[in-house]
N, C-alpha and C positions, 0 to 999 in steps of 0.2 A: 762613350759607350765602350763597354768592356766586351772582350771576346770570350766565347765559351772556352772552358778549359778542354784542351785536347786530350783524348783517350791515351792512356799509357800504352806505349808500343812494346810489344814483347819481342826480345831479340830473336831473330830466326835461328833455329838449330843449325849447327854446323852439318856439313855433308856426312861426317862420321856418325853424328848423333842421329840424323834422320835415317841413315842406312841402318843403324842398330834398332832404331824404333821400328822400322819397317821389318826387319828381320824377326823381331820378337813378334810383331803382329802377324806375319806370315806363319810362324810356328804355331801360334794360337789357333789360326784358321785351318791349318793342316790337322791339328788334333781334334777339331770338332767331330763329335759323334754323329752318325747319321740318325735321323729321326726314327722312333720306333712307336708302335701302338700295339693294342692287344684286342682280342675278341674274346668275350666271355661266353662260354657255352653252359647253359644250365637248363636242365629239363624240368626242374621243380617250379612250376608256375606259382605256387603258393609262397614260396620263399622270395621270388622276385617281386611278387605283389606286396608282401609284407614289408620288404625293403622300400619299395616305392612310396608306400603309405607312410612309413617311418620318416623317409627323407622329406616328404611334403609336410608332415607334422612339425618336424624340426626346423624347416624353413619358416613355417608360419610362426612358431614360437619365437624364433630369433627376431623376426619382423616386430612382433608384439613387444619384446623385450627392448629392442632398439628404439621403438617409438615411445617407450615409457621408462627413460633413464631414472634409475634409483628405485624402481619397482622391484622389491625383492622376490615377490611371488612369481612375477613375469621371468625374472632371471633364473630362478629355481626351475620353473617349468620348462624354459629353454634348455637348461642343462640337462634336465631329465630327458627331454626329447632328443638332444644330441646323443646322449648315452644309448637311448633305445634305437636310434638310427645306426650307431656304431655297431651295436649287437646284432642287429638285422643284417648289416653288411658282412659282418664277420660269419654269420650263418650262411649266407649267400655264397661268400667266397669259398667256404669249406665245401659247398655242394657244386662248385663250379669247376670246369676245366678252362684253362686260359691258353689261347693260341697267340704267340707273339710274332710281329712282322717288322721288318726294318726296310727302310728306303734303300734301293739299289743305287750305286753311283751311276751317273747319267750315261757313261758309255756302255755299262753293262745292261741297263734297261734298254738303251736303243738297239744293242745287239740282240737281245731277247725279243724285241718287237719285230726286228728284221728276220729272225728265224721263224715267225709266224705271221707271214704276209696274208692279207686279207684275200678271200676268193674274189673272183672277177665281180660277182654280185656285191659282195660286201664292199669292195672298193667303190663300185658305182653309188653305193648308198653312203660313201664318205668314211668308212671304217679305215683305221690305220693298222689294224691287226686282224687276225683271224679269231673271231669270237668263239669258235669251237675248239681251238687248240690253246690259244694264249692264256686264258684264265688259270688253268691248272699249272702251266708253266710259270706263270708269275707268282701264284700262291706258293708253289714249292721254292722258287728262287728267293722270295722275300721271307720265307719262314726261318724264324730264329730258332725254332724247336728242332729242325732237320726234317720236316715233312718232304717226302719224296713226291715226284710228279704223279706217280701211280696213285699214292695216297690222296693227293689233292684232287685228282680225277674222281676217285672213289667218293670223297666227301661232297663234291660239287655235283655229282650225278645221283648220289643216294639221298642227300638231304632235301627237305622241302625246298620250294623255290625261295621263299624269304630267307631261310638260313643259309642257303648257297649264295644268294646275293650278298648277305652280310659277310660271308667268308671272302668273297671276291672283293667287296667294298674295303675290308680290312687291308687286304693286300695292295689293292690299287690306290686307295686314298692316301696311304703313307707316302707313295710315290709323287703325289701332288702336293705335299705339305711343304710350305715355304716357312723359313724361320729367319728371313732377311727382311728388311724394310727399306724401301727406296725414300730417301728424304728429299725434301725440296728446300733449296737454299734462298 
């Protein structure tokens, strides 16, 4: 009876090599950019609808082309639909304003939350911050564009509820975005 071949053993790195590898890894981790997102503001409902329809048509055309490899007509229609979608997106972008938001470092976010403690009633309801004062402070702090707190309050109070909620969500959701993955060994 023969024994199975043993797996090749890799030599362990020396202490200096391990330290150098860790140092390089730590440098890369320090240089990671904080996550960012954006909010599109466009009052032209027709352009938004035109883009949505063009995007759906492109998706359907691409599905048909992929389901029929070698079908030149399906490929041409998919390419035309992609072009129409790209043109609709360009028109939508040209008619839009974009607001950009960046995640805050954890200590900065925690300090900002601490500056806006919940009222007694809000705390009883489980809130971790004051829902009346914190949203504008976070929108301003996370704004890449340089929006002031007064400007954030103006938009949050002056826009419709869905639009104000989207503004808040853009600033809050980026604070919750994770770009790490916990592996199981």
